[in-house]
mmCIF file of the N, C-alpha and C atoms, coordinates in Angstrom:
data_MODEL
# 
_entry.id   MODEL 
# 
loop_
_atom_site.group_PDB 
_atom_site.id 
_atom_site.type_symbol 
_atom_site.label_atom_id 
_atom_site.label_alt_id 
_atom_site.label_comp_id 
_atom_site.label_asym_id 
_atom_site.label_entity_id 
_atom_site.label_seq_id 
_atom_site.pdbx_PDB_ins_code 
_atom_site.Cartn_x 
_atom_site.Cartn_y 
_atom_site.Cartn_z 
_atom_site.occupancy 
_atom_site.B_iso_or_equiv 
_atom_site.pdbx_formal_charge 
_atom_site.auth_seq_id 
_atom_site.auth_comp_id 
_atom_site.auth_asym_id 
_atom_site.auth_atom_id 
_atom_site.pdbx_PDB_model_num 
ATOM 1   N N  . MET A 1 1  ? 92.196  89.756  102.222 1.00 0.00 ? 1  MET A N  1 
ATOM 2   C CA . MET A 1 1  ? 92.573  91.005  101.646 1.00 0.00 ? 1  MET A CA 1 
ATOM 3   C C  . MET A 1 1  ? 93.750  91.704  100.900 1.00 0.00 ? 1  MET A C  1 
ATOM 4   N N  . ASN A 1 2  ? 93.642  91.580  99.499  1.00 0.00 ? 2  ASN A N  1 
ATOM 5   C CA . ASN A 1 2  ? 94.564  92.111  98.976  1.00 0.00 ? 2  ASN A CA 1 
ATOM 6   C C  . ASN A 1 2  ? 95.101  93.944  99.204  1.00 0.00 ? 2  ASN A C  1 
ATOM 7   N N  . THR A 1 3  ? 95.225  93.944  100.382 1.00 0.00 ? 3  THR A N  1 
ATOM 8   C CA . THR A 1 3  ? 95.681  95.888  99.859  1.00 0.00 ? 3  THR A CA 1 
ATOM 9   C C  . THR A 1 3  ? 96.846  96.188  99.026  1.00 0.00 ? 3  THR A C  1 
ATOM 10  N N  . GLY A 1 4  ? 97.204  95.611  98.553  1.00 0.00 ? 4  GLY A N  1 
ATOM 11  C CA . GLY A 1 4  ? 98.017  96.145  97.405  1.00 0.00 ? 4  GLY A CA 1 
ATOM 12  C C  . GLY A 1 4  ? 97.751  96.631  96.637  1.00 0.00 ? 4  GLY A C  1 
ATOM 13  N N  . ASN A 1 5  ? 96.634  95.810  96.006  1.00 0.00 ? 5  ASN A N  1 
ATOM 14  C CA . ASN A 1 5  ? 95.456  96.532  94.989  1.00 0.00 ? 5  ASN A CA 1 
ATOM 15  C C  . ASN A 1 5  ? 94.666  97.465  95.544  1.00 0.00 ? 5  ASN A C  1 
ATOM 16  N N  . ILE A 1 6  ? 93.969  97.546  96.899  1.00 0.00 ? 6  ILE A N  1 
ATOM 17  C CA . ILE A 1 6  ? 93.472  98.531  97.113  1.00 0.00 ? 6  ILE A CA 1 
ATOM 18  C C  . ILE A 1 6  ? 94.201  100.167 97.479  1.00 0.00 ? 6  ILE A C  1 
ATOM 19  N N  . GLN A 1 7  ? 95.466  100.049 97.124  1.00 0.00 ? 7  GLN A N  1 
ATOM 20  C CA . GLN A 1 7  ? 96.450  101.425 97.754  1.00 0.00 ? 7  GLN A CA 1 
ATOM 21  C C  . GLN A 1 7  ? 96.486  101.480 96.460  1.00 0.00 ? 7  GLN A C  1 
ATOM 22  N N  . ALA A 1 8  ? 96.714  100.944 95.492  1.00 0.00 ? 8  ALA A N  1 
ATOM 23  C CA . ALA A 1 8  ? 97.038  101.105 94.025  1.00 0.00 ? 8  ALA A CA 1 
ATOM 24  C C  . ALA A 1 8  ? 95.351  101.886 93.193  1.00 0.00 ? 8  ALA A C  1 
ATOM 25  N N  . THR A 1 9  ? 94.496  101.298 93.815  1.00 0.00 ? 9  THR A N  1 
ATOM 26  C CA . THR A 1 9  ? 93.403  101.816 93.280  1.00 0.00 ? 9  THR A CA 1 
ATOM 27  C C  . THR A 1 9  ? 93.149  103.113 94.214  1.00 0.00 ? 9  THR A C  1 
ATOM 28  N N  . ALA A 1 10 ? 93.645  103.766 95.082  1.00 0.00 ? 10 ALA A N  1 
ATOM 29  C CA . ALA A 1 10 ? 93.029  104.697 96.019  1.00 0.00 ? 10 ALA A CA 1 
ATOM 30  C C  . ALA A 1 10 ? 92.676  106.130 95.353  1.00 0.00 ? 10 ALA A C  1 
ATOM 31  N N  . ASP A 1 11 ? 91.857  106.836 95.269  1.00 0.00 ? 11 ASP A N  1 
ATOM 32  C CA . ASP A 1 11 ? 91.577  107.834 94.670  1.00 0.00 ? 11 ASP A CA 1 
ATOM 33  C C  . ASP A 1 11 ? 92.508  109.497 95.003  1.00 0.00 ? 11 ASP A C  1 
ATOM 34  N N  . ARG A 1 12 ? 92.843  109.408 96.240  1.00 0.00 ? 12 ARG A N  1 
ATOM 35  C CA . ARG A 1 12 ? 93.701  110.199 96.914  1.00 0.00 ? 12 ARG A CA 1 
ATOM 36  C C  . ARG A 1 12 ? 94.363  109.301 98.119  1.00 0.00 ? 12 ARG A C  1 
ATOM 37  N N  . VAL A 1 13 ? 95.638  110.020 98.337  1.00 0.00 ? 13 VAL A N  1 
ATOM 38  C CA . VAL A 1 13 ? 96.320  109.966 99.400  1.00 0.00 ? 13 VAL A CA 1 
ATOM 39  C C  . VAL A 1 13 ? 96.631  110.870 100.459 1.00 0.00 ? 13 VAL A C  1 
ATOM 40  N N  . LEU A 1 14 ? 96.463  110.451 101.508 1.00 0.00 ? 14 LEU A N  1 
ATOM 41  C CA . LEU A 1 14 ? 96.460  111.635 103.166 1.00 0.00 ? 14 LEU A CA 1 
ATOM 42  C C  . LEU A 1 14 ? 97.857  111.586 103.618 1.00 0.00 ? 14 LEU A C  1 
ATOM 43  N N  . ASP A 1 15 ? 99.120  112.170 103.415 1.00 0.00 ? 15 ASP A N  1 
ATOM 44  C CA . ASP A 1 15 ? 100.234 111.892 104.333 1.00 0.00 ? 15 ASP A CA 1 
ATOM 45  C C  . ASP A 1 15 ? 99.647  112.733 105.768 1.00 0.00 ? 15 ASP A C  1 
ATOM 46  N N  . ALA A 1 16 ? 99.355  112.248 106.441 1.00 0.00 ? 16 ALA A N  1 
ATOM 47  C CA . ALA A 1 16 ? 98.800  112.549 107.957 1.00 0.00 ? 16 ALA A CA 1 
ATOM 48  C C  . ALA A 1 16 ? 100.556 112.060 108.980 1.00 0.00 ? 16 ALA A C  1 
ATOM 49  N N  . ARG A 1 17 ? 101.615 112.241 108.277 1.00 0.00 ? 17 ARG A N  1 
ATOM 50  C CA . ARG A 1 17 ? 103.000 110.973 109.221 1.00 0.00 ? 17 ARG A CA 1 
ATOM 51  C C  . ARG A 1 17 ? 103.165 112.892 109.924 1.00 0.00 ? 17 ARG A C  1 
ATOM 52  N N  . GLY A 1 18 ? 103.632 112.325 111.348 1.00 0.00 ? 18 GLY A N  1 
ATOM 53  C CA . GLY A 1 18 ? 104.071 113.485 111.809 1.00 0.00 ? 18 GLY A CA 1 
ATOM 54  C C  . GLY A 1 18 ? 102.618 114.270 112.951 1.00 0.00 ? 18 GLY A C  1 
ATOM 55  N N  . LEU A 1 19 ? 101.618 114.024 112.639 1.00 0.00 ? 19 LEU A N  1 
ATOM 56  C CA . LEU A 1 19 ? 100.437 114.407 112.799 1.00 0.00 ? 19 LEU A CA 1 
ATOM 57  C C  . LEU A 1 19 ? 100.011 113.870 114.225 1.00 0.00 ? 19 LEU A C  1 
ATOM 58  N N  . THR A 1 20 ? 99.528  115.112 114.781 1.00 0.00 ? 20 THR A N  1 
ATOM 59  C CA . THR A 1 20 ? 98.628  113.765 116.163 1.00 0.00 ? 20 THR A CA 1 
ATOM 60  C C  . THR A 1 20 ? 97.187  114.176 116.360 1.00 0.00 ? 20 THR A C  1 
ATOM 61  N N  . CYS A 1 21 ? 96.556  113.284 117.075 1.00 0.00 ? 21 CYS A N  1 
ATOM 62  C CA . CYS A 1 21 ? 95.089  113.271 117.637 1.00 0.00 ? 21 CYS A CA 1 
ATOM 63  C C  . CYS A 1 21 ? 94.727  114.675 117.656 1.00 0.00 ? 21 CYS A C  1 
ATOM 64  N N  . PRO A 1 22 ? 93.744  115.719 116.839 1.00 0.00 ? 22 PRO A N  1 
ATOM 65  C CA . PRO A 1 22 ? 92.807  114.966 116.245 1.00 0.00 ? 22 PRO A CA 1 
ATOM 66  C C  . PRO A 1 22 ? 93.124  115.312 114.803 1.00 0.00 ? 22 PRO A C  1 
ATOM 67  N N  . LEU A 1 23 ? 94.329  115.772 114.324 1.00 0.00 ? 23 LEU A N  1 
ATOM 68  C CA . LEU A 1 23 ? 94.253  116.143 112.964 1.00 0.00 ? 23 LEU A CA 1 
ATOM 69  C C  . LEU A 1 23 ? 94.330  115.424 112.164 1.00 0.00 ? 23 LEU A C  1 
ATOM 70  N N  . PRO A 1 24 ? 95.292  114.167 112.098 1.00 0.00 ? 24 PRO A N  1 
ATOM 71  C CA . PRO A 1 24 ? 94.904  113.101 110.814 1.00 0.00 ? 24 PRO A CA 1 
ATOM 72  C C  . PRO A 1 24 ? 93.543  112.733 110.629 1.00 0.00 ? 24 PRO A C  1 
ATOM 73  N N  . VAL A 1 25 ? 92.731  112.926 111.653 1.00 0.00 ? 25 VAL A N  1 
ATOM 74  C CA . VAL A 1 25 ? 91.182  112.829 111.461 1.00 0.00 ? 25 VAL A CA 1 
ATOM 75  C C  . VAL A 1 25 ? 90.231  113.675 110.571 1.00 0.00 ? 25 VAL A C  1 
ATOM 76  N N  . LEU A 1 26 ? 91.020  115.419 111.243 1.00 0.00 ? 26 LEU A N  1 
ATOM 77  C CA . LEU A 1 26 ? 90.043  116.515 111.026 1.00 0.00 ? 26 LEU A CA 1 
ATOM 78  C C  . LEU A 1 26 ? 90.569  116.502 109.444 1.00 0.00 ? 26 LEU A C  1 
ATOM 79  N N  . ARG A 1 27 ? 91.786  115.780 108.641 1.00 0.00 ? 27 ARG A N  1 
ATOM 80  C CA . ARG A 1 27 ? 91.845  116.467 107.080 1.00 0.00 ? 27 ARG A CA 1 
ATOM 81  C C  . ARG A 1 27 ? 91.829  115.451 106.649 1.00 0.00 ? 27 ARG A C  1 
ATOM 82  N N  . ALA A 1 28 ? 91.697  114.109 107.090 1.00 0.00 ? 28 ALA A N  1 
ATOM 83  C CA . ALA A 1 28 ? 90.828  113.206 106.251 1.00 0.00 ? 28 ALA A CA 1 
ATOM 84  C C  . ALA A 1 28 ? 89.528  113.845 106.127 1.00 0.00 ? 28 ALA A C  1 
ATOM 85  N N  . ARG A 1 29 ? 88.977  113.865 106.999 1.00 0.00 ? 29 ARG A N  1 
ATOM 86  C CA . ARG A 1 29 ? 87.450  114.053 107.030 1.00 0.00 ? 29 ARG A CA 1 
ATOM 87  C C  . ARG A 1 29 ? 87.226  115.623 105.845 1.00 0.00 ? 29 ARG A C  1 
ATOM 88  N N  . LYS A 1 30 ? 88.338  116.243 105.877 1.00 0.00 ? 30 LYS A N  1 
ATOM 89  C CA . LYS A 1 30 ? 87.981  117.173 104.921 1.00 0.00 ? 30 LYS A CA 1 
ATOM 90  C C  . LYS A 1 30 ? 88.206  116.729 103.308 1.00 0.00 ? 30 LYS A C  1 
ATOM 91  N N  . VAL A 1 31 ? 89.319  115.713 103.558 1.00 0.00 ? 31 VAL A N  1 
ATOM 92  C CA . VAL A 1 31 ? 89.684  115.279 102.195 1.00 0.00 ? 31 VAL A CA 1 
ATOM 93  C C  . VAL A 1 31 ? 88.715  114.212 101.703 1.00 0.00 ? 31 VAL A C  1 
ATOM 94  N N  . VAL A 1 32 ? 87.565  113.548 102.625 1.00 0.00 ? 32 VAL A N  1 
ATOM 95  C CA . VAL A 1 32 ? 86.480  112.320 102.380 1.00 0.00 ? 32 VAL A CA 1 
ATOM 96  C C  . VAL A 1 32 ? 85.444  112.971 101.689 1.00 0.00 ? 32 VAL A C  1 
ATOM 97  N N  . GLY A 1 33 ? 85.426  114.465 101.841 1.00 0.00 ? 33 GLY A N  1 
ATOM 98  C CA . GLY A 1 33 ? 84.051  115.376 101.528 1.00 0.00 ? 33 GLY A CA 1 
ATOM 99  C C  . GLY A 1 33 ? 84.209  115.506 100.109 1.00 0.00 ? 33 GLY A C  1 
ATOM 100 N N  . GLU A 1 34 ? 85.647  115.927 99.666  1.00 0.00 ? 34 GLU A N  1 
ATOM 101 C CA . GLU A 1 34 ? 85.914  116.132 98.465  1.00 0.00 ? 34 GLU A CA 1 
ATOM 102 C C  . GLU A 1 34 ? 85.828  114.960 97.271  1.00 0.00 ? 34 GLU A C  1 
ATOM 103 N N  . LEU A 1 35 ? 85.992  113.779 97.981  1.00 0.00 ? 35 LEU A N  1 
ATOM 104 C CA . LEU A 1 35 ? 85.563  112.397 97.395  1.00 0.00 ? 35 LEU A CA 1 
ATOM 105 C C  . LEU A 1 35 ? 84.067  111.988 96.834  1.00 0.00 ? 35 LEU A C  1 
ATOM 106 N N  . PRO A 1 36 ? 84.222  112.079 95.472  1.00 0.00 ? 36 PRO A N  1 
ATOM 107 C CA . PRO A 1 36 ? 82.807  111.437 95.049  1.00 0.00 ? 36 PRO A CA 1 
ATOM 108 C C  . PRO A 1 36 ? 82.223  109.794 96.242  1.00 0.00 ? 36 PRO A C  1 
ATOM 109 N N  . ALA A 1 37 ? 80.710  109.829 95.906  1.00 0.00 ? 37 ALA A N  1 
ATOM 110 C CA . ALA A 1 37 ? 80.122  108.891 96.627  1.00 0.00 ? 37 ALA A CA 1 
ATOM 111 C C  . ALA A 1 37 ? 81.158  107.591 96.025  1.00 0.00 ? 37 ALA A C  1 
ATOM 112 N N  . GLY A 1 38 ? 81.750  106.291 96.951  1.00 0.00 ? 38 GLY A N  1 
ATOM 113 C CA . GLY A 1 38 ? 82.595  105.317 96.971  1.00 0.00 ? 38 GLY A CA 1 
ATOM 114 C C  . GLY A 1 38 ? 84.119  105.257 96.544  1.00 0.00 ? 38 GLY A C  1 
ATOM 115 N N  . GLY A 1 39 ? 84.560  107.058 96.591  1.00 0.00 ? 39 GLY A N  1 
ATOM 116 C CA . GLY A 1 39 ? 85.645  107.304 96.479  1.00 0.00 ? 39 GLY A CA 1 
ATOM 117 C C  . GLY A 1 39 ? 86.547  106.363 97.413  1.00 0.00 ? 39 GLY A C  1 
ATOM 118 N N  . VAL A 1 40 ? 87.744  106.528 97.113  1.00 0.00 ? 40 VAL A N  1 
ATOM 119 C CA . VAL A 1 40 ? 88.434  105.371 98.356  1.00 0.00 ? 40 VAL A CA 1 
ATOM 120 C C  . VAL A 1 40 ? 89.958  106.760 98.823  1.00 0.00 ? 40 VAL A C  1 
ATOM 121 N N  . LEU A 1 41 ? 90.040  106.764 100.138 1.00 0.00 ? 41 LEU A N  1 
ATOM 122 C CA . LEU A 1 41 ? 91.195  107.241 100.499 1.00 0.00 ? 41 LEU A CA 1 
ATOM 123 C C  . LEU A 1 41 ? 92.069  106.250 100.944 1.00 0.00 ? 41 LEU A C  1 
ATOM 124 N N  . ARG A 1 42 ? 93.759  106.903 100.880 1.00 0.00 ? 42 ARG A N  1 
ATOM 125 C CA . ARG A 1 42 ? 94.614  105.929 101.932 1.00 0.00 ? 42 ARG A CA 1 
ATOM 126 C C  . ARG A 1 42 ? 95.131  106.994 102.553 1.00 0.00 ? 42 ARG A C  1 
ATOM 127 N N  . ILE A 1 43 ? 95.100  106.773 103.710 1.00 0.00 ? 43 ILE A N  1 
ATOM 128 C CA . ILE A 1 43 ? 95.908  107.476 105.045 1.00 0.00 ? 43 ILE A CA 1 
ATOM 129 C C  . ILE A 1 43 ? 97.195  107.047 105.556 1.00 0.00 ? 43 ILE A C  1 
ATOM 130 N N  . GLU A 1 44 ? 98.482  107.663 105.483 1.00 0.00 ? 44 GLU A N  1 
ATOM 131 C CA . GLU A 1 44 ? 99.334  107.191 105.981 1.00 0.00 ? 44 GLU A CA 1 
ATOM 132 C C  . GLU A 1 44 ? 99.591  108.191 107.168 1.00 0.00 ? 44 GLU A C  1 
ATOM 133 N N  . ALA A 1 45 ? 99.778  107.573 108.396 1.00 0.00 ? 45 ALA A N  1 
ATOM 134 C CA . ALA A 1 45 ? 99.738  108.451 109.851 1.00 0.00 ? 45 ALA A CA 1 
ATOM 135 C C  . ALA A 1 45 ? 100.944 107.636 110.893 1.00 0.00 ? 45 ALA A C  1 
ATOM 136 N N  . THR A 1 46 ? 101.225 108.103 111.798 1.00 0.00 ? 46 THR A N  1 
ATOM 137 C CA . THR A 1 46 ? 102.628 107.603 112.724 1.00 0.00 ? 46 THR A CA 1 
ATOM 138 C C  . THR A 1 46 ? 101.747 107.943 114.044 1.00 0.00 ? 46 THR A C  1 
ATOM 139 N N  . ASP A 1 47 ? 100.525 108.007 114.387 1.00 0.00 ? 47 ASP A N  1 
ATOM 140 C CA . ASP A 1 47 ? 99.799  108.806 115.661 1.00 0.00 ? 47 ASP A CA 1 
ATOM 141 C C  . ASP A 1 47 ? 99.554  107.447 115.738 1.00 0.00 ? 47 ASP A C  1 
ATOM 142 N N  . PRO A 1 48 ? 99.854  106.884 117.305 1.00 0.00 ? 48 PRO A N  1 
ATOM 143 C CA . PRO A 1 48 ? 99.503  105.234 117.462 1.00 0.00 ? 48 PRO A CA 1 
ATOM 144 C C  . PRO A 1 48 ? 98.282  105.437 117.577 1.00 0.00 ? 48 PRO A C  1 
ATOM 145 N N  . GLY A 1 49 ? 97.125  106.183 117.904 1.00 0.00 ? 49 GLY A N  1 
ATOM 146 C CA . GLY A 1 49 ? 95.959  106.516 118.298 1.00 0.00 ? 49 GLY A CA 1 
ATOM 147 C C  . GLY A 1 49 ? 94.961  106.279 117.249 1.00 0.00 ? 49 GLY A C  1 
ATOM 148 N N  . ALA A 1 50 ? 95.496  106.518 115.692 1.00 0.00 ? 50 ALA A N  1 
ATOM 149 C CA . ALA A 1 50 ? 95.343  106.605 114.833 1.00 0.00 ? 50 ALA A CA 1 
ATOM 150 C C  . ALA A 1 50 ? 94.656  105.019 113.866 1.00 0.00 ? 50 ALA A C  1 
ATOM 151 N N  . PRO A 1 51 ? 94.836  103.977 114.279 1.00 0.00 ? 51 PRO A N  1 
ATOM 152 C CA . PRO A 1 51 ? 93.719  103.124 113.794 1.00 0.00 ? 51 PRO A CA 1 
ATOM 153 C C  . PRO A 1 51 ? 92.400  102.920 114.566 1.00 0.00 ? 51 PRO A C  1 
ATOM 154 N N  . LYS A 1 52 ? 92.318  103.287 116.124 1.00 0.00 ? 52 LYS A N  1 
ATOM 155 C CA . LYS A 1 52 ? 91.289  103.145 116.914 1.00 0.00 ? 52 LYS A CA 1 
ATOM 156 C C  . LYS A 1 52 ? 89.929  104.598 116.001 1.00 0.00 ? 52 LYS A C  1 
ATOM 157 N N  . ASP A 1 53 ? 91.121  105.748 116.170 1.00 0.00 ? 53 ASP A N  1 
ATOM 158 C CA . ASP A 1 53 ? 90.295  106.893 115.247 1.00 0.00 ? 53 ASP A CA 1 
ATOM 159 C C  . ASP A 1 53 ? 89.758  106.577 114.298 1.00 0.00 ? 53 ASP A C  1 
ATOM 160 N N  . PHE A 1 54 ? 90.495  106.030 113.172 1.00 0.00 ? 54 PHE A N  1 
ATOM 161 C CA . PHE A 1 54 ? 89.508  106.123 112.134 1.00 0.00 ? 54 PHE A CA 1 
ATOM 162 C C  . PHE A 1 54 ? 88.556  104.987 111.817 1.00 0.00 ? 54 PHE A C  1 
ATOM 163 N N  . GLU A 1 55 ? 88.483  103.896 113.087 1.00 0.00 ? 55 GLU A N  1 
ATOM 164 C CA . GLU A 1 55 ? 87.436  103.205 113.061 1.00 0.00 ? 55 GLU A CA 1 
ATOM 165 C C  . GLU A 1 55 ? 86.528  103.810 113.600 1.00 0.00 ? 55 GLU A C  1 
ATOM 166 N N  . HIS A 1 56 ? 86.589  104.396 114.589 1.00 0.00 ? 56 HIS A N  1 
ATOM 167 C CA . HIS A 1 56 ? 85.241  105.568 115.168 1.00 0.00 ? 56 HIS A CA 1 
ATOM 168 C C  . HIS A 1 56 ? 84.722  106.681 113.689 1.00 0.00 ? 56 HIS A C  1 
ATOM 169 N N  . PHE A 1 57 ? 85.424  106.836 113.255 1.00 0.00 ? 57 PHE A N  1 
ATOM 170 C CA . PHE A 1 57 ? 85.047  108.335 112.437 1.00 0.00 ? 57 PHE A CA 1 
ATOM 171 C C  . PHE A 1 57 ? 84.717  107.314 110.936 1.00 0.00 ? 57 PHE A C  1 
ATOM 172 N N  . CYS A 1 58 ? 84.675  106.373 110.551 1.00 0.00 ? 58 CYS A N  1 
ATOM 173 C CA . CYS A 1 58 ? 84.682  105.698 109.824 1.00 0.00 ? 58 CYS A CA 1 
ATOM 174 C C  . CYS A 1 58 ? 83.043  104.708 109.939 1.00 0.00 ? 58 CYS A C  1 
ATOM 175 N N  . LYS A 1 59 ? 82.698  104.480 111.631 1.00 0.00 ? 59 LYS A N  1 
ATOM 176 C CA . LYS A 1 59 ? 81.511  104.431 111.801 1.00 0.00 ? 59 LYS A CA 1 
ATOM 177 C C  . LYS A 1 59 ? 80.359  105.164 112.271 1.00 0.00 ? 59 LYS A C  1 
ATOM 178 N N  . ALA A 1 60 ? 80.922  106.613 112.226 1.00 0.00 ? 60 ALA A N  1 
ATOM 179 C CA . ALA A 1 60 ? 80.069  107.801 112.766 1.00 0.00 ? 60 ALA A CA 1 
ATOM 180 C C  . ALA A 1 60 ? 79.596  108.148 111.227 1.00 0.00 ? 60 ALA A C  1 
ATOM 181 N N  . GLY A 1 61 ? 80.492  108.417 110.325 1.00 0.00 ? 61 GLY A N  1 
ATOM 182 C CA . GLY A 1 61 ? 80.217  108.705 109.041 1.00 0.00 ? 61 GLY A CA 1 
ATOM 183 C C  . GLY A 1 61 ? 79.614  107.622 107.992 1.00 0.00 ? 61 GLY A C  1 
ATOM 184 N N  . GLY A 1 62 ? 79.747  106.548 108.287 1.00 0.00 ? 62 GLY A N  1 
ATOM 185 C CA . GLY A 1 62 ? 78.836  105.556 107.852 1.00 0.00 ? 62 GLY A CA 1 
ATOM 186 C C  . GLY A 1 62 ? 80.035  104.988 106.581 1.00 0.00 ? 62 GLY A C  1 
ATOM 187 N N  . HIS A 1 63 ? 81.280  105.483 106.211 1.00 0.00 ? 63 HIS A N  1 
ATOM 188 C CA . HIS A 1 63 ? 82.824  104.914 105.550 1.00 0.00 ? 63 HIS A CA 1 
ATOM 189 C C  . HIS A 1 63 ? 82.793  103.730 106.205 1.00 0.00 ? 63 HIS A C  1 
ATOM 190 N N  . GLN A 1 64 ? 83.725  103.248 105.174 1.00 0.00 ? 64 GLN A N  1 
ATOM 191 C CA . GLN A 1 64 ? 84.034  101.441 104.860 1.00 0.00 ? 64 GLN A CA 1 
ATOM 192 C C  . GLN A 1 64 ? 85.752  101.866 105.428 1.00 0.00 ? 64 GLN A C  1 
ATOM 193 N N  . LEU A 1 65 ? 85.562  101.150 106.569 1.00 0.00 ? 65 LEU A N  1 
ATOM 194 C CA . LEU A 1 65 ? 87.637  100.773 106.550 1.00 0.00 ? 65 LEU A CA 1 
ATOM 195 C C  . LEU A 1 65 ? 87.421  99.394  106.141 1.00 0.00 ? 65 LEU A C  1 
ATOM 196 N N  . LEU A 1 66 ? 88.244  99.525  104.680 1.00 0.00 ? 66 LEU A N  1 
ATOM 197 C CA . LEU A 1 66 ? 88.380  98.693  103.770 1.00 0.00 ? 66 LEU A CA 1 
ATOM 198 C C  . LEU A 1 66 ? 90.006  98.046  104.152 1.00 0.00 ? 66 LEU A C  1 
ATOM 199 N N  . SER A 1 67 ? 90.988  98.305  104.843 1.00 0.00 ? 67 SER A N  1 
ATOM 200 C CA . SER A 1 67 ? 92.415  97.827  105.623 1.00 0.00 ? 67 SER A CA 1 
ATOM 201 C C  . SER A 1 67 ? 92.522  98.595  106.339 1.00 0.00 ? 67 SER A C  1 
ATOM 202 N N  . SER A 1 68 ? 93.333  98.124  107.172 1.00 0.00 ? 68 SER A N  1 
ATOM 203 C CA . SER A 1 68 ? 94.164  99.078  108.387 1.00 0.00 ? 68 SER A CA 1 
ATOM 204 C C  . SER A 1 68 ? 95.732  98.234  108.921 1.00 0.00 ? 68 SER A C  1 
ATOM 205 N N  . SER A 1 69 ? 96.659  98.532  108.551 1.00 0.00 ? 69 SER A N  1 
ATOM 206 C CA . SER A 1 69 ? 98.213  97.981  108.685 1.00 0.00 ? 69 SER A CA 1 
ATOM 207 C C  . SER A 1 69 ? 99.281  98.481  109.095 1.00 0.00 ? 69 SER A C  1 
ATOM 208 N N  . ALA A 1 70 ? 100.039 98.257  109.745 1.00 0.00 ? 70 ALA A N  1 
ATOM 209 C CA . ALA A 1 70 ? 101.142 99.226  109.862 1.00 0.00 ? 70 ALA A CA 1 
ATOM 210 C C  . ALA A 1 70 ? 102.648 98.457  109.732 1.00 0.00 ? 70 ALA A C  1 
ATOM 211 N N  . HIS A 1 71 ? 103.235 99.591  109.297 1.00 0.00 ? 71 HIS A N  1 
ATOM 212 C CA . HIS A 1 71 ? 104.849 98.857  108.760 1.00 0.00 ? 71 HIS A CA 1 
ATOM 213 C C  . HIS A 1 71 ? 105.926 100.343 109.101 1.00 0.00 ? 71 HIS A C  1 
ATOM 214 N N  . GLU A 1 72 ? 106.687 99.865  110.051 1.00 0.00 ? 72 GLU A N  1 
ATOM 215 C CA . GLU A 1 72 ? 108.014 100.064 110.720 1.00 0.00 ? 72 GLU A CA 1 
ATOM 216 C C  . GLU A 1 72 ? 107.536 101.662 111.121 1.00 0.00 ? 72 GLU A C  1 
ATOM 217 N N  . GLY A 1 73 ? 106.190 101.549 111.958 1.00 0.00 ? 73 GLY A N  1 
ATOM 218 C CA . GLY A 1 73 ? 105.869 102.887 112.605 1.00 0.00 ? 73 GLY A CA 1 
ATOM 219 C C  . GLY A 1 73 ? 104.584 103.574 112.068 1.00 0.00 ? 73 GLY A C  1 
ATOM 220 N N  . VAL A 1 74 ? 104.619 103.799 110.686 1.00 0.00 ? 74 VAL A N  1 
ATOM 221 C CA . VAL A 1 74 ? 103.203 104.091 109.778 1.00 0.00 ? 74 VAL A CA 1 
ATOM 222 C C  . VAL A 1 74 ? 102.512 103.142 109.401 1.00 0.00 ? 74 VAL A C  1 
ATOM 223 N N  . PHE A 1 75 ? 101.297 104.102 109.953 1.00 0.00 ? 75 PHE A N  1 
ATOM 224 C CA . PHE A 1 75 ? 99.717  102.865 110.047 1.00 0.00 ? 75 PHE A CA 1 
ATOM 225 C C  . PHE A 1 75 ? 98.982  103.470 108.637 1.00 0.00 ? 75 PHE A C  1 
ATOM 226 N N  . VAL A 1 76 ? 98.943  102.715 107.869 1.00 0.00 ? 76 VAL A N  1 
ATOM 227 C CA . VAL A 1 76 ? 98.372  102.783 106.188 1.00 0.00 ? 76 VAL A CA 1 
ATOM 228 C C  . VAL A 1 76 ? 96.591  102.334 106.216 1.00 0.00 ? 76 VAL A C  1 
ATOM 229 N N  . LEU A 1 77 ? 95.572  103.026 106.263 1.00 0.00 ? 77 LEU A N  1 
ATOM 230 C CA . LEU A 1 77 ? 94.652  102.936 106.366 1.00 0.00 ? 77 LEU A CA 1 
ATOM 231 C C  . LEU A 1 77 ? 93.786  103.382 104.988 1.00 0.00 ? 77 LEU A C  1 
ATOM 232 N N  . VAL A 1 78 ? 92.490  102.438 105.144 1.00 0.00 ? 78 VAL A N  1 
ATOM 233 C CA . VAL A 1 78 ? 92.226  102.453 103.762 1.00 0.00 ? 78 VAL A CA 1 
ATOM 234 C C  . VAL A 1 78 ? 90.499  102.753 103.511 1.00 0.00 ? 78 VAL A C  1 
ATOM 235 N N  . ILE A 1 79 ? 90.028  103.701 102.997 1.00 0.00 ? 79 ILE A N  1 
ATOM 236 C CA . ILE A 1 79 ? 88.823  104.383 103.397 1.00 0.00 ? 79 ILE A CA 1 
ATOM 237 C C  . ILE A 1 79 ? 87.633  104.252 102.361 1.00 0.00 ? 79 ILE A C  1 
ATOM 238 N N  . LYS A 1 80 ? 86.893  104.032 102.462 1.00 0.00 ? 80 LYS A N  1 
ATOM 239 C CA . LYS A 1 80 ? 85.770  103.844 101.365 1.00 0.00 ? 80 LYS A CA 1 
ATOM 240 C C  . LYS A 1 80 ? 84.834  104.836 101.747 1.00 0.00 ? 80 LYS A C  1 
ATOM 241 N N  . LYS A 1 81 ? 84.356  105.690 101.283 1.00 0.00 ? 81 LYS A N  1 
ATOM 242 C CA . LYS A 1 81 ? 83.263  106.769 101.194 1.00 0.00 ? 81 LYS A CA 1 
ATOM 243 C C  . LYS A 1 81 ? 82.246  106.585 101.212 1.00 0.00 ? 81 LYS A C  1 
ATOM 244 N N  . ALA A 1 82 ? 80.758  106.735 102.288 1.00 0.00 ? 82 ALA A N  1 
ATOM 245 C CA . ALA A 1 82 ? 79.918  106.244 102.173 1.00 0.00 ? 82 ALA A CA 1 
ATOM 246 C C  . ALA A 1 82 ? 79.328  106.633 100.724 1.00 0.00 ? 82 ALA A C  1 
ATOM 247 N N  . ALA A 1 83 ? 78.290  105.637 100.236 1.00 0.00 ? 83 ALA A N  1 
ATOM 248 C CA . ALA A 1 83 ? 77.796  106.392 98.970  1.00 0.00 ? 83 ALA A CA 1 
ATOM 249 C C  . ALA A 1 83 ? 76.559  107.165 99.444  1.00 0.00 ? 83 ALA A C  1 
# 
């Protein structure tokens, strides 16, 4: 999967760096709610639990986790809102 293209086409970017659970997911939930169906959100988070938290968030909401990666302590997650 080419995450560079996914990130470049994100409709919104959420900077959740420095926030701890549950704030990254709560803020993402708000932004996802503002996106149209199929919209893409890119999240940058430093909370070590973020990857698992967003896996659960996507499963519970029917959203698709397009990518999850980490670079220098920052987790980058890309979510596609359920249609």
